[in-house]
CHARMM internal coordinates of N, CA and C (Angstrom, degrees):
IC EDIT
DIST 1 N 1 CA 1.4531
DIST 1 CA 1 C 1.5268
ANGL 1 N 1 CA 1 C 109.12
DIST 1 C 2 N 1.2964
ANGL 1 CA 1 C 2 N 115.88
DIHE 1 N 1 CA 1 C 2 N 146.56
DIST 2 N 2 CA 1.4489
ANGL 1 C 2 N 2 CA 123.50
DIHE 1 CA 1 C 2 N 2 CA -179.35
DIST 2 CA 2 C 1.5244
ANGL 2 N 2 CA 2 C 111.03
DIHE 1 C 2 N 2 CA 2 C -63.74
DIST 2 C 3 N 1.3130
ANGL 2 CA 2 C 3 N 116.38
DIHE 2 N 2 CA 2 C 3 N 137.73
DIST 3 N 3 CA 1.4715
ANGL 2 C 3 N 3 CA 121.53
DIHE 2 CA 2 C 3 N 3 CA -178.24
DIST 3 CA 3 C 1.5316
ANGL 3 N 3 CA 3 C 111.34
DIHE 2 C 3 N 3 CA 3 C -61.20
DIST 3 C 4 N 1.3217
ANGL 3 CA 3 C 4 N 117.93
DIHE 3 N 3 CA 3 C 4 N -40.50
DIST 4 N 4 CA 1.4607
ANGL 3 C 4 N 4 CA 121.58
DIHE 3 CA 3 C 4 N 4 CA 179.67
DIST 4 CA 4 C 1.5210
ANGL 4 N 4 CA 4 C 112.22
DIHE 3 C 4 N 4 CA 4 C -65.05
DIST 4 C 5 N 1.3285
ANGL 4 CA 4 C 5 N 116.47
DIHE 4 N 4 CA 4 C 5 N -41.95
DIST 5 N 5 CA 1.4604
ANGL 4 C 5 N 5 CA 121.37
DIHE 4 CA 4 C 5 N 5 CA 178.78
DIST 5 CA 5 C 1.5268
ANGL 5 N 5 CA 5 C 109.74
DIHE 4 C 5 N 5 CA 5 C -64.59
DIST 5 C 6 N 1.3099
ANGL 5 CA 5 C 6 N 116.01
DIHE 5 N 5 CA 5 C 6 N -42.56
DIST 6 N 6 CA 1.4601
ANGL 5 C 6 N 6 CA 120.43
DIHE 5 CA 5 C 6 N 6 CA 179.00
DIST 6 CA 6 C 1.5209
ANGL 6 N 6 CA 6 C 110.58
DIHE 5 C 6 N 6 CA 6 C -62.06
DIST 6 C 7 N 1.3053
ANGL 6 CA 6 C 7 N 116.67
DIHE 6 N 6 CA 6 C 7 N -41.48
DIST 7 N 7 CA 1.4661
ANGL 6 C 7 N 7 CA 120.35
DIHE 6 CA 6 C 7 N 7 CA 179.39
DIST 7 CA 7 C 1.5342
ANGL 7 N 7 CA 7 C 110.71
DIHE 6 C 7 N 7 CA 7 C -63.31
DIST 7 C 8 N 1.3109
ANGL 7 CA 7 C 8 N 117.80
DIHE 7 N 7 CA 7 C 8 N -40.14
DIST 8 N 8 CA 1.4712
ANGL 7 C 8 N 8 CA 120.62
DIHE 7 CA 7 C 8 N 8 CA 176.34
DIST 8 CA 8 C 1.5198
ANGL 8 N 8 CA 8 C 111.38
DIHE 7 C 8 N 8 CA 8 C -62.64
DIST 8 C 9 N 1.3178
ANGL 8 CA 8 C 9 N 116.48
DIHE 8 N 8 CA 8 C 9 N -40.85
DIST 9 N 9 CA 1.4650
ANGL 8 C 9 N 9 CA 120.47
DIHE 8 CA 8 C 9 N 9 CA 177.58
DIST 9 CA 9 C 1.5238
ANGL 9 N 9 CA 9 C 110.86
DIHE 8 C 9 N 9 CA 9 C -64.43
DIST 9 C 10 N 1.3253
ANGL 9 CA 9 C 10 N 116.89
DIHE 9 N 9 CA 9 C 10 N -37.24
DIST 10 N 10 CA 1.4675
ANGL 9 C 10 N 10 CA 121.41
DIHE 9 CA 9 C 10 N 10 CA 177.22
DIST 10 CA 10 C 1.5273
ANGL 10 N 10 CA 10 C 109.94
DIHE 9 C 10 N 10 CA 10 C -61.60
DIST 10 C 11 N 1.3221
ANGL 10 CA 10 C 11 N 116.35
DIHE 10 N 10 CA 10 C 11 N -47.16
DIST 11 N 11 CA 1.4669
ANGL 10 C 11 N 11 CA 120.07
DIHE 10 CA 10 C 11 N 11 CA -178.74
DIST 11 CA 11 C 1.5264
ANGL 11 N 11 CA 11 C 111.52
DIHE 10 C 11 N 11 CA 11 C -63.13
DIST 11 C 12 N 1.3311
ANGL 11 CA 11 C 12 N 117.17
DIHE 11 N 11 CA 11 C 12 N -40.51
DIST 12 N 12 CA 1.4679
ANGL 11 C 12 N 12 CA 120.01
DIHE 11 CA 11 C 12 N 12 CA 177.67
DIST 12 CA 12 C 1.5254
ANGL 12 N 12 CA 12 C 111.09
DIHE 11 C 12 N 12 CA 12 C -64.24
DIST 12 C 13 N 1.3213
ANGL 12 CA 12 C 13 N 116.17
DIHE 12 N 12 CA 12 C 13 N -42.50
DIST 13 N 13 CA 1.4704
ANGL 12 C 13 N 13 CA 120.65
DIHE 12 CA 12 C 13 N 13 CA -179.97
DIST 13 CA 13 C 1.5239
ANGL 13 N 13 CA 13 C 110.74
DIHE 12 C 13 N 13 CA 13 C -65.83
DIST 13 C 14 N 1.3144
ANGL 13 CA 13 C 14 N 116.71
DIHE 13 N 13 CA 13 C 14 N -36.00
DIST 14 N 14 CA 1.4658
ANGL 13 C 14 N 14 CA 120.87
DIHE 13 CA 13 C 14 N 14 CA 178.66
DIST 14 CA 14 C 1.5324
ANGL 14 N 14 CA 14 C 110.33
DIHE 13 C 14 N 14 CA 14 C -66.08
DIST 14 C 15 N 1.3242
ANGL 14 CA 14 C 15 N 116.72
DIHE 14 N 14 CA 14 C 15 N -44.68
DIST 15 N 15 CA 1.4616
ANGL 14 C 15 N 15 CA 120.48
DIHE 14 CA 14 C 15 N 15 CA 177.39
DIST 15 CA 15 C 1.5243
ANGL 15 N 15 CA 15 C 110.52
DIHE 14 C 15 N 15 CA 15 C -61.94
DIST 15 C 16 N 1.3307
ANGL 15 CA 15 C 16 N 116.01
DIHE 15 N 15 CA 15 C 16 N -41.00
DIST 16 N 16 CA 1.4536
ANGL 15 C 16 N 16 CA 120.33
DIHE 15 CA 15 C 16 N 16 CA 179.31
DIST 16 CA 16 C 1.5297
ANGL 16 N 16 CA 16 C 110.70
DIHE 15 C 16 N 16 CA 16 C -63.75
DIST 16 C 17 N 1.3236
ANGL 16 CA 16 C 17 N 116.83
DIHE 16 N 16 CA 16 C 17 N -38.98
DIST 17 N 17 CA 1.4611
ANGL 16 C 17 N 17 CA 120.76
DIHE 16 CA 16 C 17 N 17 CA 177.92
DIST 17 CA 17 C 1.5297
ANGL 17 N 17 CA 17 C 110.25
DIHE 16 C 17 N 17 CA 17 C -60.37
DIST 17 C 18 N 1.3319
ANGL 17 CA 17 C 18 N 117.35
DIHE 17 N 17 CA 17 C 18 N -43.80
DIST 18 N 18 CA 1.4593
ANGL 17 C 18 N 18 CA 120.29
DIHE 17 CA 17 C 18 N 18 CA 178.09
DIST 18 CA 18 C 1.5276
ANGL 18 N 18 CA 18 C 110.95
DIHE 17 C 18 N 18 CA 18 C -61.15
DIST 18 C 19 N 1.3316
ANGL 18 CA 18 C 19 N 116.07
DIHE 18 N 18 CA 18 C 19 N -41.14
DIST 19 N 19 CA 1.4720
ANGL 18 C 19 N 19 CA 120.38
DIHE 18 CA 18 C 19 N 19 CA 179.76
DIST 19 CA 19 C 1.5299
ANGL 19 N 19 CA 19 C 111.38
DIHE 18 C 19 N 19 CA 19 C -64.30
DIST 19 C 20 N 1.3234
ANGL 19 CA 19 C 20 N 115.99
DIHE 19 N 19 CA 19 C 20 N -45.46
DIST 20 N 20 CA 1.4619
ANGL 19 C 20 N 20 CA 120.64
DIHE 19 CA 19 C 20 N 20 CA -178.72
DIST 20 CA 20 C 1.5247
ANGL 20 N 20 CA 20 C 110.36
DIHE 19 C 20 N 20 CA 20 C -64.90
DIST 20 C 21 N 1.3122
ANGL 20 CA 20 C 21 N 116.58
DIHE 20 N 20 CA 20 C 21 N -42.39
DIST 21 N 21 CA 1.4669
ANGL 20 C 21 N 21 CA 120.32
DIHE 20 CA 20 C 21 N 21 CA 179.78
DIST 21 CA 21 C 1.5224
ANGL 21 N 21 CA 21 C 110.31
DIHE 20 C 21 N 21 CA 21 C -64.03
DIST 21 C 22 N 1.3299
ANGL 21 CA 21 C 22 N 116.68
DIHE 21 N 21 CA 21 C 22 N -40.02
DIST 22 N 22 CA 1.4607
ANGL 21 C 22 N 22 CA 120.45
DIHE 21 CA 21 C 22 N 22 CA 179.04
DIST 22 CA 22 C 1.5286
ANGL 22 N 22 CA 22 C 110.44
DIHE 21 C 22 N 22 CA 22 C -64.78
DIST 22 C 23 N 1.3276
ANGL 22 CA 22 C 23 N 116.38
DIHE 22 N 22 CA 22 C 23 N -39.48
DIST 23 N 23 CA 1.4608
ANGL 22 C 23 N 23 CA 120.93
DIHE 22 CA 22 C 23 N 23 CA -178.50
DIST 23 CA 23 C 1.5242
ANGL 23 N 23 CA 23 C 111.97
DIHE 22 C 23 N 23 CA 23 C -68.43
DIST 23 C 24 N 1.3370
ANGL 23 CA 23 C 24 N 117.20
DIHE 23 N 23 CA 23 C 24 N -45.12
DIST 24 N 24 CA 1.4575
ANGL 23 C 24 N 24 CA 121.03
DIHE 23 CA 23 C 24 N 24 CA -174.28
DIST 24 CA 24 C 1.5251
ANGL 24 N 24 CA 24 C 113.73
DIHE 23 C 24 N 24 CA 24 C -95.82
DIST 24 C 25 N 1.3356
ANGL 24 CA 24 C 25 N 116.21
DIHE 24 N 24 CA 24 C 25 N -18.47
DIST 25 N 25 CA 1.4497
ANGL 24 C 25 N 25 CA 120.50
DIHE 24 CA 24 C 25 N 25 CA 170.28
DIST 25 CA 25 C 1.5144
ANGL 25 N 25 CA 25 C 117.61
DIHE 24 C 25 N 25 CA 25 C 78.84
DIST 25 C 26 N 1.3016
ANGL 25 CA 25 C 26 N 118.45
DIHE 25 N 25 CA 25 C 26 N -19.74
DIST 26 N 26 CA 1.4582
ANGL 25 C 26 N 26 CA 120.12
DIHE 25 CA 25 C 26 N 26 CA -176.32
DIST 26 CA 26 C 1.5251
ANGL 26 N 26 CA 26 C 110.06
DIHE 25 C 26 N 26 CA 26 C -120.17
DIST 26 C 27 N 1.3195
ANGL 26 CA 26 C 27 N 115.62
DIHE 26 N 26 CA 26 C 27 N 135.42
DIST 27 N 27 CA 1.4644
ANGL 26 C 27 N 27 CA 119.62
DIHE 26 CA 26 C 27 N 27 CA 178.75
DIST 27 CA 27 C 1.5251
ANGL 27 N 27 CA 27 C 111.72
DIHE 26 C 27 N 27 CA 27 C -69.51
DIST 27 C 28 N 1.3256
ANGL 27 CA 27 C 28 N 116.78
DIHE 27 N 27 CA 27 C 28 N -15.85
DIST 28 N 28 CA 1.4621
ANGL 27 C 28 N 28 CA 120.35
DIHE 27 CA 27 C 28 N 28 CA -179.09
DIST 28 CA 28 C 1.5255
ANGL 28 N 28 CA 28 C 112.63
DIHE 27 C 28 N 28 CA 28 C -95.89
DIST 28 C 29 N 1.3250
ANGL 28 CA 28 C 29 N 117.74
DIHE 28 N 28 CA 28 C 29 N 1.66
DIST 29 N 29 CA 1.4624
ANGL 28 C 29 N 29 CA 120.86
DIHE 28 CA 28 C 29 N 29 CA 178.55
DIST 29 CA 29 C 1.5336
ANGL 29 N 29 CA 29 C 108.53
DIHE 28 C 29 N 29 CA 29 C -66.66
DIST 29 C 30 N 1.3314
ANGL 29 CA 29 C 30 N 117.93
DIHE 29 N 29 CA 29 C 30 N 138.17
DIST 30 N 30 CA 1.4753
ANGL 29 C 30 N 30 CA 121.17
DIHE 29 CA 29 C 30 N 30 CA -177.58
DIST 30 CA 30 C 1.5333
ANGL 30 N 30 CA 30 C 114.63
DIHE 29 C 30 N 30 CA 30 C -54.10
DIST 30 C 31 N 1.3256
ANGL 30 CA 30 C 31 N 117.90
DIHE 30 N 30 CA 30 C 31 N -36.83
DIST 31 N 31 CA 1.4801
ANGL 30 C 31 N 31 CA 120.59
DIHE 30 CA 30 C 31 N 31 CA 179.38
DIST 31 CA 31 C 1.5260
ANGL 31 N 31 CA 31 C 110.78
DIHE 30 C 31 N 31 CA 31 C -67.64
DIST 31 C 32 N 1.3272
ANGL 31 CA 31 C 32 N 116.71
DIHE 31 N 31 CA 31 C 32 N -36.92
DIST 32 N 32 CA 1.4604
ANGL 31 C 32 N 32 CA 120.94
DIHE 31 CA 31 C 32 N 32 CA 178.79
DIST 32 CA 32 C 1.5284
ANGL 32 N 32 CA 32 C 109.69
DIHE 31 C 32 N 32 CA 32 C -69.02
DIST 32 C 33 N 1.3052
ANGL 32 CA 32 C 33 N 116.59
DIHE 32 N 32 CA 32 C 33 N -42.85
DIST 33 N 33 CA 1.4658
ANGL 32 C 33 N 33 CA 120.90
DIHE 32 CA 32 C 33 N 33 CA 178.54
DIST 33 CA 33 C 1.5222
ANGL 33 N 33 CA 33 C 110.70
DIHE 32 C 33 N 33 CA 33 C -62.99
DIST 33 C 34 N 1.3219
ANGL 33 CA 33 C 34 N 116.56
DIHE 33 N 33 CA 33 C 34 N -42.56
DIST 34 N 34 CA 1.4646
ANGL 33 C 34 N 34 CA 120.74
DIHE 33 CA 33 C 34 N 34 CA 178.88
DIST 34 CA 34 C 1.5304
ANGL 34 N 34 CA 34 C 111.25
DIHE 33 C 34 N 34 CA 34 C -60.18
DIST 34 C 35 N 1.3315
ANGL 34 CA 34 C 35 N 116.99
DIHE 34 N 34 CA 34 C 35 N -45.88
DIST 35 N 35 CA 1.4654
ANGL 34 C 35 N 35 CA 119.96
DIHE 34 CA 34 C 35 N 35 CA 179.72
DIST 35 CA 35 C 1.5211
ANGL 35 N 35 CA 35 C 110.84
DIHE 34 C 35 N 35 CA 35 C -67.63
DIST 35 C 36 N 1.3065
ANGL 35 CA 35 C 36 N 116.88
DIHE 35 N 35 CA 35 C 36 N -35.89
DIST 36 N 36 CA 1.4622
ANGL 35 C 36 N 36 CA 120.59
DIHE 35 CA 35 C 36 N 36 CA 177.72
DIST 36 CA 36 C 1.5265
ANGL 36 N 36 CA 36 C 110.77
DIHE 35 C 36 N 36 CA 36 C -62.51
DIST 36 C 37 N 1.3106
ANGL 36 CA 36 C 37 N 116.24
DIHE 36 N 36 CA 36 C 37 N -39.95
DIST 37 N 37 CA 1.4734
ANGL 36 C 37 N 37 CA 120.09
DIHE 36 CA 36 C 37 N 37 CA 178.15
DIST 37 CA 37 C 1.5156
ANGL 37 N 37 CA 37 C 111.41
DIHE 36 C 37 N 37 CA 37 C -66.26
DIST 37 C 38 N 1.3301
ANGL 37 CA 37 C 38 N 116.51
DIHE 37 N 37 CA 37 C 38 N -38.82
DIST 38 N 38 CA 1.4679
ANGL 37 C 38 N 38 CA 119.88
DIHE 37 CA 37 C 38 N 38 CA 176.83
DIST 38 CA 38 C 1.5226
ANGL 38 N 38 CA 38 C 110.20
DIHE 37 C 38 N 38 CA 38 C -61.17
DIST 38 C 39 N 1.3270
ANGL 38 CA 38 C 39 N 115.31
DIHE 38 N 38 CA 38 C 39 N -43.74
DIST 39 N 39 CA 1.4649
ANGL 38 C 39 N 39 CA 119.56
DIHE 38 CA 38 C 39 N 39 CA 178.25
DIST 39 CA 39 C 1.5251
ANGL 39 N 39 CA 39 C 110.38
DIHE 38 C 39 N 39 CA 39 C -63.33
DIST 39 C 40 N 1.3095
ANGL 39 CA 39 C 40 N 117.84
DIHE 39 N 39 CA 39 C 40 N -43.01
DIST 40 N 40 CA 1.4712
ANGL 39 C 40 N 40 CA 120.99
DIHE 39 CA 39 C 40 N 40 CA 177.53
DIST 40 CA 40 C 1.5240
ANGL 40 N 40 CA 40 C 111.45
DIHE 39 C 40 N 40 CA 40 C -57.98
DIST 40 C 41 N 1.3248
ANGL 40 CA 40 C 41 N 116.61
DIHE 40 N 40 CA 40 C 41 N -44.04
DIST 41 N 41 CA 1.4664
ANGL 40 C 41 N 41 CA 120.44
DIHE 40 CA 40 C 41 N 41 CA 179.14
DIST 41 CA 41 C 1.5263
ANGL 41 N 41 CA 41 C 111.17
DIHE 40 C 41 N 41 CA 41 C -60.97
DIST 41 C 42 N 1.3330
ANGL 41 CA 41 C 42 N 115.53
DIHE 41 N 41 CA 41 C 42 N -43.98
DIST 42 N 42 CA 1.4629
ANGL 41 C 42 N 42 CA 119.04
DIHE 41 CA 41 C 42 N 42 CA 179.40
DIST 42 CA 42 C 1.5246
ANGL 42 N 42 CA 42 C 111.66
DIHE 41 C 42 N 42 CA 42 C -66.11
DIST 42 C 43 N 1.3189
ANGL 42 CA 42 C 43 N 116.86
DIHE 42 N 42 CA 42 C 43 N -38.32
DIST 43 N 43 CA 1.4687
ANGL 42 C 43 N 43 CA 119.63
DIHE 42 CA 42 C 43 N 43 CA 176.97
DIST 43 CA 43 C 1.5196
ANGL 43 N 43 CA 43 C 111.11
DIHE 42 C 43 N 43 CA 43 C -63.91
DIST 43 C 44 N 1.3173
ANGL 43 CA 43 C 44 N 116.91
DIHE 43 N 43 CA 43 C 44 N -37.93
DIST 44 N 44 CA 1.4664
ANGL 43 C 44 N 44 CA 120.24
DIHE 43 CA 43 C 44 N 44 CA 176.22
DIST 44 CA 44 C 1.5236
ANGL 44 N 44 CA 44 C 110.87
DIHE 43 C 44 N 44 CA 44 C -65.07
DIST 44 C 45 N 1.3312
ANGL 44 CA 44 C 45 N 116.53
DIHE 44 N 44 CA 44 C 45 N -41.48
DIST 45 N 45 CA 1.4710
ANGL 44 C 45 N 45 CA 120.26
DIHE 44 CA 44 C 45 N 45 CA 177.20
DIST 45 CA 45 C 1.5246
ANGL 45 N 45 CA 45 C 110.50
DIHE 44 C 45 N 45 CA 45 C -62.04
DIST 45 C 46 N 1.3268
ANGL 45 CA 45 C 46 N 116.42
DIHE 45 N 45 CA 45 C 46 N -43.31
DIST 46 N 46 CA 1.4592
ANGL 45 C 46 N 46 CA 120.82
DIHE 45 CA 45 C 46 N 46 CA 179.33
DIST 46 CA 46 C 1.5194
ANGL 46 N 46 CA 46 C 110.84
DIHE 45 C 46 N 46 CA 46 C -61.69
DIST 46 C 47 N 1.3118
ANGL 46 CA 46 C 47 N 116.39
DIHE 46 N 46 CA 46 C 47 N -43.77
DIST 47 N 47 CA 1.4688
ANGL 46 C 47 N 47 CA 120.31
DIHE 46 CA 46 C 47 N 47 CA 179.87
DIST 47 CA 47 C 1.5255
ANGL 47 N 47 CA 47 C 110.56
DIHE 46 C 47 N 47 CA 47 C -62.56
DIST 47 C 48 N 1.3242
ANGL 47 CA 47 C 48 N 116.80
DIHE 47 N 47 CA 47 C 48 N -39.36
DIST 48 N 48 CA 1.4602
ANGL 47 C 48 N 48 CA 121.31
DIHE 47 CA 47 C 48 N 48 CA 177.74
DIST 48 CA 48 C 1.5269
ANGL 48 N 48 CA 48 C 110.49
DIHE 47 C 48 N 48 CA 48 C -63.42
DIST 48 C 49 N 1.3287
ANGL 48 CA 48 C 49 N 116.50
DIHE 48 N 48 CA 48 C 49 N -46.01
DIST 49 N 49 CA 1.4720
ANGL 48 C 49 N 49 CA 120.89
DIHE 48 CA 48 C 49 N 49 CA 178.19
DIST 49 CA 49 C 1.5235
ANGL 49 N 49 CA 49 C 110.79
DIHE 48 C 49 N 49 CA 49 C -60.36
DIST 49 C 50 N 1.3124
ANGL 49 CA 49 C 50 N 114.62
DIHE 49 N 49 CA 49 C 50 N -43.49
DIST 50 N 50 CA 1.4662
ANGL 49 C 50 N 50 CA 120.49
DIHE 49 CA 49 C 50 N 50 CA -178.07
DIST 50 CA 50 C 1.5282
ANGL 50 N 50 CA 50 C 112.06
DIHE 49 C 50 N 50 CA 50 C -64.15
DIST 50 C 51 N 1.3198
ANGL 50 CA 50 C 51 N 115.79
DIHE 50 N 50 CA 50 C 51 N -39.38
DIST 51 N 51 CA 1.4725
ANGL 50 C 51 N 51 CA 119.19
DIHE 50 CA 50 C 51 N 51 CA -177.99
DIST 51 CA 51 C 1.5295
ANGL 51 N 51 CA 51 C 111.89
DIHE 50 C 51 N 51 CA 51 C -73.07
DIST 51 C 52 N 1.3338
ANGL 51 CA 51 C 52 N 116.81
DIHE 51 N 51 CA 51 C 52 N -23.98
DIST 52 N 52 CA 1.4788
ANGL 51 C 52 N 52 CA 121.04
DIHE 51 CA 51 C 52 N 52 CA 178.09
DIST 52 CA 52 C 1.5158
ANGL 52 N 52 CA 52 C 112.34
DIHE 51 C 52 N 52 CA 52 C -78.83
DIST 52 C 53 N 1.3407
ANGL 52 CA 52 C 53 N 117.58
DIHE 52 N 52 CA 52 C 53 N -17.87
DIST 53 N 53 CA 1.4620
ANGL 52 C 53 N 53 CA 121.37
DIHE 52 CA 52 C 53 N 53 CA -177.47
DIST 53 CA 53 C 1.5015
ANGL 53 N 53 CA 53 C 112.45
DIHE 52 C 53 N 53 CA 53 C -76.19
END
COOR INIT
IC SEED 1 N 1 CA 1 C
IC BUILD
């Protein structure tokens, strides 16, 4: 996947994490944890893309 596209997905996931955390209020809420994991996966993908460049 393109590094730029991955970075955009990271930013969207990060914004979504802030929204979910604001809605549910607790960092331990399952929805917040789920979104955090999605963001972690995207950050790992971005790091992989970056290291291949």
